[in-house]
C-alpha positions as a Markdown table, in Angstrom:
| # | Residue | x | y | z |
|---|---|---|---|---|
| 1 | Met | -0.2 | 0.1 | -0.1 |
| 2 | Ile | 1.5 | 3.4 | -1.1 |
| 3 | Leu | 1.0 | 6.3 | 1.4 |
| 4 | Ile | 0.6 | 9.8 | 0.3 |
| 5 | Asn | 1.1 | 13.0 | 1.9 |
| 6 | Leu | -1.8 | 15.2 | 1.3 |
| 7 | Leu | -0.4 | 18.1 | 3.5 |
| 8 | Pro | 1.2 | 21.3 | 1.6 |
| 9 | His | 5.0 | 21.3 | 1.4 |
| 10 | Arg | 4.9 | 24.8 | 2.5 |
| 11 | Glu | 2.7 | 24.2 | 5.4 |
| 12 | Glu | 5.1 | 21.4 | 6.6 |
| 13 | Lys | 8.1 | 23.8 | 6.4 |
| 14 | Arg | 6.3 | 26.6 | 8.6 |
| 15 | Arg | 5.7 | 23.7 | 11.4 |
| 16 | Gln | 9.5 | 22.7 | 11.2 |
| 17 | Arg | 10.5 | 26.2 | 11.6 |
| 18 | Lys | 8.0 | 26.9 | 14.4 |
| 19 | Arg | 8.9 | 24.0 | 16.2 |
| 20 | Ala | 12.6 | 24.6 | 15.6 |
| 21 | Phe | 12.1 | 27.9 | 17.0 |
| 22 | Leu | 10.4 | 27.2 | 20.2 |
| 23 | Val | 13.0 | 24.6 | 20.9 |
| 24 | Gly | 15.5 | 27.1 | 20.3 |
| 25 | Leu | 13.3 | 29.4 | 22.4 |
| 26 | Gly | 13.2 | 26.9 | 25.2 |
| 27 | Leu | 17.0 | 26.0 | 25.2 |
| 28 | Ala | 17.6 | 30.1 | 25.3 |
| 29 | Ala | 15.4 | 30.1 | 28.6 |
| 30 | Cys | 17.2 | 26.8 | 29.7 |
| 31 | Gly | 20.5 | 28.8 | 29.5 |
| 32 | Gly | 19.2 | 31.9 | 31.1 |
| 33 | Val | 17.9 | 30.3 | 34.0 |
| 34 | Ala | 21.2 | 28.1 | 34.5 |
| 35 | Ala | 23.0 | 31.4 | 34.0 |
| 36 | Val | 21.0 | 33.1 | 36.2 |
| 37 | Gly | 21.1 | 30.7 | 38.6 |
| 38 | Val | 25.0 | 30.8 | 38.5 |
| 39 | Trp | 25.1 | 34.2 | 38.8 |
| 40 | Tyr | 22.7 | 34.2 | 41.9 |
| 41 | Thr | 25.1 | 31.0 | 43.9 |
| 42 | Ala | 28.1 | 33.3 | 42.8 |
| 43 | Leu | 26.6 | 36.2 | 44.1 |
| 44 | Gln | 25.3 | 34.2 | 47.9 |
| 45 | Gln | 29.0 | 32.9 | 47.9 |
| 46 | Met | 30.4 | 36.2 | 47.5 |
| 47 | Thr | 27.8 | 37.8 | 49.9 |
| 48 | Ser | 28.7 | 34.9 | 52.4 |
| 49 | Thr | 32.3 | 35.5 | 51.9 |
| 50 | Gln | 32.0 | 39.2 | 52.7 |
| 51 | Ala | 29.9 | 38.9 | 55.6 |
| 52 | Asp | 32.3 | 36.6 | 57.0 |
| 53 | Arg | 35.2 | 38.9 | 56.4 |
| 54 | Asn | 32.6 | 41.7 | 57.9 |
| 55 | Ala | 32.3 | 39.3 | 60.9 |
| 56 | Phe | 36.3 | 39.0 | 61.5 |
| 57 | Leu | 36.7 | 42.3 | 61.2 |
| 58 | Lys | 33.9 | 43.4 | 63.6 |
| 59 | Ser | 35.8 | 41.1 | 66.2 |
| 60 | Lys | 39.0 | 42.5 | 65.4 |
| 61 | Ile | 37.3 | 45.8 | 65.6 |
| 62 | Ser | 36.0 | 44.8 | 69.4 |
| 63 | Val | 39.6 | 43.6 | 70.6 |
| 64 | Leu | 41.1 | 47.0 | 69.3 |
| 65 | Asp | 38.4 | 48.8 | 71.2 |
| 66 | Lys | 39.2 | 47.2 | 74.3 |
| 67 | Glu | 43.0 | 47.8 | 74.0 |
| 68 | Ile | 42.3 | 51.2 | 72.9 |
| 69 | Lys | 40.4 | 51.5 | 76.3 |
| 70 | Asp | 43.1 | 50.0 | 78.2 |
| 71 | Ile | 45.6 | 52.4 | 76.6 |
| 72 | Ala | 43.4 | 55.1 | 77.7 |
| 73 | Thr | 43.2 | 53.8 | 81.2 |
| 74 | Leu | 46.8 | 53.4 | 81.5 |
| 75 | Arg | 47.5 | 57.0 | 80.2 |
| 76 | Ser | 45.0 | 58.6 | 82.6 |
| 77 | Glu | 47.1 | 56.5 | 85.4 |
| 78 | Ile | 50.6 | 57.6 | 84.3 |
| 79 | Glu | 49.5 | 60.9 | 84.0 |
| 80 | Ala | 48.4 | 60.6 | 87.8 |
| 81 | Leu | 51.2 | 59.6 | 88.9 |
| 82 | Lys | 53.5 | 61.9 | 87.0 |
| 83 | Ser | 51.2 | 64.6 | 88.7 |
| 84 | Arg | 52.2 | 62.9 | 92.1 |
| 85 | Gln | 55.8 | 62.8 | 91.3 |
| 86 | Lys | 55.6 | 66.2 | 90.4 |
| 87 | Ala | 54.1 | 67.3 | 93.7 |
| 88 | Val | 56.7 | 65.2 | 95.3 |
| 89 | Glu | 59.3 | 67.0 | 93.9 |
| 90 | Asp | 58.1 | 70.0 | 94.2 |
| 91 | Leu | 57.6 | 69.4 | 97.9 |
| 92 | Gln | 61.4 | 68.7 | 98.2 |
| 93 | Thr | 62.7 | 71.6 | 96.0 |
| 94 | Asp | 60.5 | 74.1 | 97.9 |
| 95 | Arg | 61.2 | 72.9 | 101.4 |
| 96 | Asn | 64.6 | 74.5 | 101.2 |
| 97 | Thr | 63.7 | 77.5 | 99.7 |
| 98 | Pro | 63.2 | 79.7 | 102.9 |
| 99 | Val | 67.3 | 78.7 | 103.4 |
| 100 | Tyr | 68.2 | 79.9 | 99.8 |
| 101 | Leu | 66.1 | 83.1 | 100.3 |
| 102 | Leu | 67.4 | 84.3 | 103.4 |
| 103 | Asn | 71.1 | 83.5 | 102.6 |
| 104 | Glu | 70.7 | 85.4 | 99.4 |
| 105 | Leu | 69.3 | 88.5 | 101.0 |
| 106 | Val | 72.4 | 88.1 | 103.6 |
| 107 | Lys | 74.6 | 88.2 | 100.8 |
| 108 | Gln | 73.0 | 90.8 | 98.4 |
| 109 | Thr | 71.7 | 93.8 | 101.2 |
| 110 | Pro | 74.6 | 96.3 | 101.0 |
| 111 | Glu | 75.5 | 98.7 | 103.4 |
| 112 | Gly | 73.4 | 100.8 | 104.8 |
| 113 | Val | 70.1 | 99.0 | 104.0 |
| 114 | Tyr | 68.2 | 97.1 | 107.2 |
| 115 | Leu | 65.6 | 94.6 | 106.4 |
| 116 | Thr | 62.5 | 94.8 | 108.4 |
| 117 | Ser | 60.3 | 92.2 | 107.1 |
| 118 | Ile | 59.9 | 89.6 | 104.5 |
| 119 | Arg | 56.7 | 88.3 | 103.1 |
| 120 | Gln | 56.8 | 85.3 | 100.6 |
| 121 | Ser | 53.6 | 85.0 | 98.5 |
| 122 | Gly | 54.4 | 81.9 | 95.9 |
| 123 | Arg | 57.1 | 83.0 | 93.6 |
| 124 | Thr | 56.8 | 86.6 | 94.9 |
| 125 | Val | 58.7 | 87.9 | 98.1 |
| 126 | Thr | 58.2 | 91.3 | 99.3 |
| 127 | Ile | 60.4 | 92.8 | 101.1 |
| 128 | Ala | 60.0 | 96.0 | 103.2 |
| 129 | Gly | 63.2 | 97.8 | 105.3 |
| 130 | Val | 64.9 | 100.9 | 105.9 |
| 131 | Ala | 68.0 | 102.4 | 103.8 |
| 132 | Gln | 70.5 | 105.5 | 105.0 |
| 133 | Thr | 70.3 | 106.7 | 101.2 |
| 134 | Asn | 68.3 | 106.3 | 97.9 |
| 135 | Glu | 71.7 | 104.8 | 96.5 |
| 136 | Arg | 71.9 | 101.9 | 99.0 |
| 137 | Val | 68.3 | 101.1 | 97.5 |
| 138 | Ser | 69.1 | 101.3 | 94.1 |
| 139 | Glu | 72.4 | 99.3 | 95.2 |
| 140 | Phe | 70.0 | 96.5 | 96.5 |
| 141 | Leu | 67.8 | 96.5 | 93.2 |
| 142 | Arg | 71.1 | 96.2 | 91.1 |
| 143 | Asn | 72.7 | 93.4 | 93.3 |
| 144 | Ala | 69.3 | 91.2 | 93.1 |
| 145 | Leu | 69.0 | 92.1 | 89.1 |
| 146 | Tyr | 72.8 | 90.6 | 88.0 |
| 147 | Asn | 74.5 | 89.7 | 91.0 |
| 148 | Ser | 72.0 | 87.2 | 92.5 |
| 149 | Pro | 71.4 | 83.5 | 91.2 |
| 150 | Trp | 68.3 | 82.8 | 93.2 |
| 151 | Leu | 66.2 | 86.1 | 92.7 |
| 152 | Glu | 65.1 | 87.6 | 89.4 |
| 153 | Arg | 62.7 | 90.7 | 88.4 |
| 154 | Pro | 63.1 | 92.9 | 91.3 |
| 155 | Glu | 60.9 | 96.1 | 91.4 |
| 156 | Leu | 60.7 | 99.0 | 94.1 |
| 157 | Val | 57.4 | 99.7 | 94.8 |
| 158 | Glu | 57.5 | 102.6 | 97.7 |
| 159 | Ile | 60.4 | 104.7 | 99.0 |
| 160 | Lys | 59.9 | 107.6 | 100.8 |
| 161 | Ala | 61.8 | 109.8 | 103.4 |
| 162 | Arg | 61.2 | 108.8 | 107.1 |
| 163 | Ser | 60.5 | 112.1 | 109.1 |
| 164 | Ala | 62.2 | 113.0 | 112.0 |
| 165 | Gln | 61.1 | 112.6 | 115.6 |
| 166 | Ala | 61.3 | 116.2 | 117.3 |
| 167 | Asn | 62.8 | 115.0 | 120.4 |
| 168 | Ser | 65.5 | 113.3 | 118.4 |
| 169 | Arg | 69.3 | 114.2 | 118.5 |
| 170 | Asp | 69.9 | 112.2 | 115.1 |
| 171 | Thr | 69.5 | 114.3 | 112.2 |
| 172 | Ser | 70.3 | 112.0 | 109.7 |
| 173 | Arg | 67.5 | 111.2 | 107.3 |
| 174 | Leu | 66.5 | 107.5 | 106.5 |
| 175 | Phe | 64.2 | 106.5 | 104.0 |
| 176 | Asp | 61.7 | 103.6 | 104.5 |
| 177 | Phe | 61.5 | 101.8 | 101.4 |
| 178 | Ser | 59.7 | 98.3 | 100.2 |
| 179 | Met | 60.5 | 96.2 | 97.2 |
| 180 | Arg | 59.4 | 92.9 | 95.2 |
| 181 | Val | 61.4 | 90.3 | 93.6 |
| 182 | Thr | 60.7 | 86.7 | 92.2 |
| 183 | Leu | 62.4 | 84.1 | 93.8 |
| 184 | Lys | 63.8 | 81.1 | 91.5 |
| 185 | Arg | 62.3 | 77.6 | 91.6 |
| 186 | Pro | 65.5 | 75.4 | 92.5 |
| 187 | Gln | 66.3 | 72.5 | 90.1 |
| 188 | Ser | 64.7 | 69.5 | 90.9 |
| 189 | Pro | 67.1 | 66.3 | 92.1 |
| 190 | Ala | 66.4 | 64.6 | 89.0 |
| 191 | Ala | 67.0 | 67.4 | 87.1 |
| 192 | Ala | 70.3 | 68.5 | 89.3 |
| 193 | Ala | 71.3 | 64.8 | 89.4 |
| 194 | Ser | 71.7 | 64.9 | 85.2 |
| 195 | Ala | 73.2 | 68.1 | 85.0 |
| 196 | Pro | 76.6 | 66.6 | 86.4 |
| 197 | Ala | 76.0 | 64.0 | 84.1 |
| 198 | Lys | 75.9 | 65.8 | 81.2 |
| 199 | Gly | 78.6 | 68.4 | 82.3 |
| 200 | Ala | 80.8 | 64.9 | 82.2 |
| 201 | Ser | 79.5 | 63.3 | 79.0 |
| 202 | Ala | 80.6 | 66.8 | 77.8 |
| 203 | Val | 83.8 | 67.0 | 79.1 |
| 204 | Ala | 84.5 | 63.4 | 77.7 |
| 205 | Ala | 83.2 | 64.7 | 73.9 |
| 206 | Lys | 86.1 | 67.4 | 74.2 |
| 207 | Ser | 88.7 | 65.4 | 75.2 |
| 208 | Ser | 88.2 | 62.6 | 72.9 |
């Protein structure tokens, strides 16, 4: 028995092209879905990796924050210890200050000048006394300015002639004066100990 295809030739080709187009479209859709799946999987892996890195960085940052807080605490403790040490050194250096002051006043007070009162407020010393002449007061100021390693910035506050008493036979004229000087702070024990060492090293360097 002979079979005869009664369908038109063109209609069959059209169906074949349509079938091929649908197959290609399906394959393209499957490829697109596969590509999207691969891209999504890679993106999820990258996101997971980045999340792990972020968690690691956060843990390290928290450790660093704790160390920074510890360092800040140590710095505050060190500053407190330094302030206490400075206070102790100031007490040690200031305890001999009255001795230095009185010794220096004895050295720098010229003849004809008699001190009647000495008052110290911090580093400022107010001195009152009696002088035979104005020149003696000027000499006292010069000595305090140029000749004293402990006194600086002398300043004359007041000078006036003392009124003579009516029943006094002394015809000499005296002058009451008051002045201010600044007392230099003596070196701390650490600085005083380091000074000879520096001098010795300088001498050794010169000799070499």
